[in-house]
C-alpha positions in Angstrom: 2.7 -23.9 -5.2 4.8 -21.9 -2.8 4.2 -18.5 -1.3 7.5 -16.7 -0.7 7.0 -13.9 1.8 9.7 -11.2 2.2 9.9 -8.8 5.1 12.5 -6.0 4.9 14.7 -5.8 7.9 16.8 -2.8 6.7 16.0 0.7 5.5 14.6 1.0 2.1 17.6 2.8 0.9 19.5 -0.4 1.4 16.7 -2.4 -0.4 16.9 0.0 -3.3 20.7 -0.4 -3.6 20.1 -4.1 -4.4 16.8 -3.9 -6.3 18.2 -4.2 -9.8 20.0 -7.4 -8.9 16.9 -8.7 -7.0 14.9 -8.1 -10.2 17.5 -10.0 -12.3 17.2 -12.9 -9.9 13.3 -12.8 -10.2 13.5 -12.7 -14.0 16.0 -15.6 -14.2 13.3 -17.9 -12.3 10.5 -16.4 -14.3 12.2 -17.6 -17.5 12.6 -21.1 -15.8 8.9 -21.2 -15.0 9.4 -21.2 -11.3 8.4 -17.7 -10.3 4.9 -17.0 -11.8 3.9 -13.9 -9.8 5.6 -11.3 -7.7 5.2 -7.8 -6.3 5.8 -5.5 -3.4 3.7 -5.2 -0.4 1.7 -2.1 0.3 2.9 -0.3 2.4 6.3 -1.1 1.2 7.5 -3.5 3.9 8.5 -6.5 1.7 7.2 -8.5 -1.2 5.5 -11.7 -2.2 6.5 -14.3 -4.9 4.3 -17.1 -6.0 6.4 -20.0 -7.2 6.1 -23.5 -8.7 8.4 -26.3 -7.8 8.3 -30.1 -7.0 9.6 -29.6 -3.5 10.0 -27.0 -0.8 13.7 -27.8 -0.7 13.9 -26.6 -4.3 12.5 -23.2 -3.4 14.7 -22.9 -0.3 17.8 -23.5 -2.4 16.7 -21.0 -5.0 16.2 -18.4 -2.3 19.9 -18.5 -1.4 20.6 -16.8 -4.7 18.4 -13.9 -3.9 20.6 -10.7 -3.2 18.1 -9.8 -0.5 19.0 -13.1 1.2 22.7 -12.9 0.5 23.0 -9.5 1.9 20.6 -10.0 4.9 18.1 -7.5 3.8 14.9 -9.4 4.3 13.5 -12.2 6.4 12.1 -14.8 3.9 9.4 -17.4 4.8 8.2 -20.1 2.5 4.7 -21.5 2.7 3.6 -24.6 0.7 0.1 -24.6 -0.5 -1.8 -27.5 -2.2 -4.0 -25.6 -4.7 -7.6 -27.0 -4.8 -9.1 -24.4 -7.2 -7.6 -21.8 -9.7 -8.6 -19.6 -12.4 -8.7 -21.4 -15.8 -6.1 -19.0 -17.2 -3.6 -20.4 -14.7 -4.2 -24.0 -15.7 -1.1 -24.2 -17.9 1.0 -22.9 -15.0 -0.4 -25.3 -12.4 -0.6 -28.5 -14.4 
């Protein structure tokens, strides 16, 4: 599993101008079973995405399609995590 951590580096007005395209990007990879959870941080300084992929390089490639990445709106960090325990309802996603 991968944790994608976004930190906005521009005013929220610029973020909002690209939010619809960003959500389309999120939905695209949700439908491909890559992005499984996402949401904004509180306070609104960025967002977090939980993703499934075989390798970090796959996630790094996918990130290049994010409008927030393309337009330089956010710093994006990817952390790989080896899951040792999870809620049973998530089993079909993890396995």
